[in-house]
C-alpha positions in Angstrom: 50.6 5.5 79.5 49.9 5.3 83.3 51.2 2.4 85.3 47.6 1.2 85.7 47.4 0.5 82.0 50.2 -2.1 82.2 48.8 -5.6 82.6 49.9 -7.6 85.6 53.4 -6.9 87.1 52.0 -5.6 90.5 55.3 -6.0 92.3 57.3 -4.1 89.7 54.8 -1.2 89.5 54.6 -1.0 93.3 58.3 -0.7 93.7 58.7 1.9 91.0 55.8 4.1 92.1 56.9 4.0 95.8 60.3 5.2 94.7 58.8 8.0 92.7 56.5 9.0 95.5 59.3 9.0 98.1 62.0 10.6 95.9 64.2 7.5 96.3 64.5 6.6 92.6 67.6 4.4 92.0 70.3 5.3 89.5 70.1 2.0 87.7 67.4 -0.7 87.3 67.4 -4.2 85.7 64.0 -5.2 84.4 64.4 -9.0 84.3 61.8 -11.6 83.2 60.3 -13.4 80.3 60.3 -11.6 76.9 57.0 -9.9 76.2 55.9 -9.5 79.8 55.8 -5.7 79.6 59.3 -4.6 80.4 59.6 -2.0 77.6 56.2 -0.6 78.3 57.0 -0.3 82.0 60.4 1.3 81.2 58.7 4.0 79.0 56.0 4.6 81.6 58.8 5.1 84.2 60.5 7.6 81.9 57.2 9.4 81.4 56.6 9.5 85.2 60.1 10.9 85.8 59.5 13.7 83.2 55.8 14.3 83.9 54.9 17.8 85.0 51.5 16.9 86.3 51.9 13.8 88.5 54.6 12.8 91.0 54.3 9.0 90.9 52.8 8.2 87.6 52.5 9.4 84.0 49.6 11.6 83.1 50.0 10.9 79.4 48.7 14.3 78.5 51.4 16.8 79.4 54.0 17.9 76.8 56.8 15.8 78.5 54.7 12.6 78.5 53.7 13.2 74.8 57.4 13.7 73.8 58.2 10.2 75.3 55.2 8.7 73.6 56.2 10.1 70.2 59.8 9.0 70.6 61.3 12.5 70.5 62.1 13.4 74.1 65.6 14.9 74.2 66.5 13.5 77.6 65.5 9.9 76.8 67.8 7.5 74.8 66.9 4.0 73.9 69.5 1.4 72.8 68.8 -1.9 71.2 71.0 -4.5 69.4 72.4 -3.5 66.0 72.4 -6.9 64.3 73.0 -9.6 66.9 74.6 -7.5 69.6 74.9 -4.1 71.3 78.3 -2.8 70.4 80.8 -0.6 72.2 80.3 2.3 69.7 76.7 2.4 70.8 77.7 2.8 74.5 80.3 5.4 73.5 77.6 7.4 71.7 75.3 7.1 74.7 78.1 8.5 76.9 78.7 11.4 74.4 74.9 12.3 74.4 74.9 12.1 78.2 77.8 14.5 78.6 75.3 17.4 78.1 72.9 18.4 80.9 69.2 17.6 80.7 66.9 20.3 79.4 64.6 20.1 82.4 65.3 19.6 86.1 64.9 15.9 85.9 67.6 13.3 85.4 68.2 12.0 81.9 66.9 8.4 81.2 68.4 5.7 79.0 66.9 2.3 78.3 69.0 -0.6 77.0 66.8 -3.3 75.5 68.1 -6.8 75.3 71.0 -5.8 77.5 72.2 -9.4 77.7 73.3 -9.0 74.1 76.0 -6.4 74.9 79.5 -7.4 73.8 82.1 -7.8 76.5 83.7 -4.5 75.4 80.3 -2.7 75.5 79.5 -4.1 78.9 82.8 -3.0 80.3 82.4 0.4 78.8 79.0 0.7 80.5 80.2 -0.2 83.9 81.8 3.0 85.1 79.1 5.0 83.3 76.4 3.2 85.4 77.9 4.4 88.6 79.3 7.8 87.6 77.4 9.4 84.7 78.5 12.9 83.9 75.0 14.2 84.5 72.2 12.9 86.8 70.8 9.8 85.0 68.5 6.8 85.5 69.5 3.6 83.6 67.0 0.9 82.8 68.4 -2.4 81.5 66.0 -4.9 80.1 67.0 -8.6 79.9 65.1 -11.9 79.7 67.7 -13.5 82.0 69.6 -11.4 84.5 72.4 -14.0 84.5 73.2 -13.0 80.9 74.8 -9.8 82.2 78.2 -9.4 83.8 78.0 -9.9 87.6 79.6 -6.5 88.1 76.7 -4.9 86.1 74.1 -6.9 88.1 75.6 -5.7 91.3 75.3 -2.0 90.2 71.6 -2.3 89.4 68.4 -2.8 91.3 66.6 -5.8 89.9 62.9 -5.4 89.2 61.3 -8.8 88.6 58.7 -9.4 85.8 56.5 -12.4 85.8 54.8 -14.1 82.8 51.3 -12.9 82.2 48.7 -15.5 83.0 47.1 -17.1 79.9 43.7 -16.1 81.2 44.7 -12.4 81.2 46.1 -12.6 77.6 43.0 -14.6 76.4 40.7 -11.9 77.7 42.6 -9.1 75.9 42.9 -11.1 72.7 39.2 -12.0 72.7 38.4 -8.3 73.0 40.6 -7.7 70.0 38.6 -10.3 68.0 41.3 -13.0 67.8 39.7 -16.5 67.3 39.7 -18.5 70.5 41.5 -21.6 69.1 44.5 -19.7 67.9 44.5 -17.3 70.9 44.6 -20.2 73.4 47.5 -21.9 71.6 49.5 -18.7 71.3 48.9 -17.7 74.9 50.2 -21.1 76.0 53.4 -20.7 74.1 54.4 -17.2 75.1 54.8 -15.2 78.3 53.4 -11.8 77.3 51.0 -10.1 75.0 53.7 -8.7 72.7 55.1 -12.1 72.0 51.6 -13.5 71.7 50.5 -10.9 69.1 53.7 -11.4 67.2 53.1 -15.2 67.0 49.5 -14.6 65.8 50.7 -12.4 62.9 52.8 -15.2 61.4 51.1 -17.0 58.6 52.9 -20.2 59.5 51.5 -20.4 63.0 48.0 -21.5 62.0 49.5 -23.9 59.4 51.7 -25.5 62.0 48.8 -25.8 64.4 46.7 -27.6 61.8 49.5 -29.9 60.8 50.2 -30.8 64.4 46.6 -31.8 64.8 46.7 -33.9 61.7 50.0 -35.6 62.6 48.8 -36.2 66.2 45.5 -37.8 65.0 47.3 -40.0 62.4 49.9 -41.2 64.9 47.2 -42.2 67.4 45.6 -44.2 64.6 48.7 -46.2 64.3 48.4 -46.6 60.5 51.9 -45.4 59.8 50.8 -42.4 57.7 52.1 -39.7 60.0 55.7 -39.9 58.9 54.7 -39.6 55.2 52.5 -36.6 56.0 55.3 -34.9 57.8 57.6 -35.3 54.9 55.1 -33.9 52.4 53.5 -31.1 54.4 56.3 -30.0 56.7 59.6 -30.2 55.0 58.5 -29.7 51.4 56.6 -26.4 52.3 59.3 -24.6 54.4 57.4 -25.2 57.7 60.2 -27.4 58.9 62.1 -24.3 60.2 59.4 -24.0 62.9 59.9 -27.5 64.2 60.6 -26.2 67.7 57.1 -24.7 67.9 55.7 -27.9 66.4 57.1 -30.0 69.3 55.8 -27.4 71.8 52.3 -27.8 70.3 52.6 -31.6 70.5 53.4 -31.2 74.2 50.2 -29.1 74.7 48.1 -31.6 72.8 49.2 -34.5 75.0 48.7 -32.3 78.1 45.1 -31.7 76.9 44.5 -35.4 77.1 45.6 -35.4 80.7 43.4 -32.3 81.4 40.4 -34.2 80.0 41.2 -37.3 82.1 41.5 -35.1 85.2 38.3 -33.2 84.4 40.1 -29.9 84.0 38.3 -29.0 80.8 38.7 -25.3 81.3 42.5 -25.7 80.9 42.3 -27.5 77.5 44.2 -25.5 74.9 42.9 -27.2 71.7 39.3 -26.6 72.9 37.9 -26.8 69.3 39.1 -30.4 69.3 37.2 -31.4 72.5 35.0 -34.0 70.7 38.1 -35.8 69.4 39.9 -35.5 72.8 36.9 -36.9 74.6 37.0 -40.0 72.4 40.7 -40.6 72.5 41.9 -39.5 76.0 41.0 -42.8 77.5 42.7 -44.9 74.9 46.0 -44.3 76.8 46.9 -44.2 80.5 48.0 -41.1 82.2 51.5 -42.5 82.3 51.5 -42.9 78.5 50.4 -39.4 77.9 53.1 -38.1 80.2 55.6 -40.3 78.3 54.5 -38.7 75.0 55.0 -35.2 76.6 58.5 -36.3 77.5 59.1 -37.5 73.9 58.2 -34.0 72.7 60.5 -32.4 75.2 63.4 -34.7 74.3 62.9 -33.9 70.6 63.1 -30.2 71.3 66.3 -30.8 73.1 67.7 -32.7 70.2 67.0 -29.8 67.9 69.1 -27.6 70.1 72.0 -30.0 69.6 71.6 -29.7 65.9 70.2 -33.2 65.2 68.8 -33.4 61.7 65.3 -31.9 61.9 63.5 -34.3 59.6 65.1 -37.3 61.3 64.2 -35.9 64.7 60.5 -35.6 63.8 60.3 -39.0 62.1 61.8 -40.7 65.2 59.3 -38.8 67.3 56.3 -39.9 65.2 57.5 -43.5 65.0 57.7 -43.6 68.8 54.1 -42.4 69.0 52.9 -45.1 66.6 54.8 -48.0 68.2 
């Protein structure tokens, strides 16, 4: 696909296309930014542009070289991704073996390492010299959510290309065109940083169930009738939804923020827009400070989960604090 088909990422596209146009392409790039913000699509487009026989600074998408990349069978492109939980030294050695042969065309070979932060120490050390002195002309593209997850020596040998989260508005427009319901789309777009992650979340059956349960628990806790804890036990932990508690707390955070948006008359920013009638009735039952405190409770509860606090106890304590 051409660079123009990649949503957002103006800075990344400008840097790469300028390098192609001026024949100043670097030997190694680090695409760093939130997961799902288009790094892999951009990496594949850059590979197409390098091989493209029609355009100098973009991918035409039509020539034989572009189509080989699109179909995943270009002989001069190699993509590595974790095997299991990590990228292992044998994968890097295999990459080095493949790159010991010259490219079929006059262009450099290209290799993409997805989730590069998951390289083992041995794999990362094996990659170091290869980055600087490949046996044939090559362009390396490393993709990592967090550049700091890579060895400093690898960071210093690559040119960092920053990727920013896509705006929720951009994602909502695309999802709307794809026929996704607005309530689910708004929620998913607020919890992810890119379309790929958003679409993945929307395919999960539990996502809509968690959203409905959060709404039920939030309304029951505001009613202060003490039923929210019992509901959580019955509908969350007895149905297997408890393993998605991190997302649950994130949705609570969005719900309380919606109350603030209503108070500040920023209705266009409300995520749970299908609950506007309820929000309009209850937003003024608490002060802004109280809603902010509830958001902090949700953030604290997410943090407790990361420290392996019992999930059911964590949620029950959270709901009791809301009802007190």
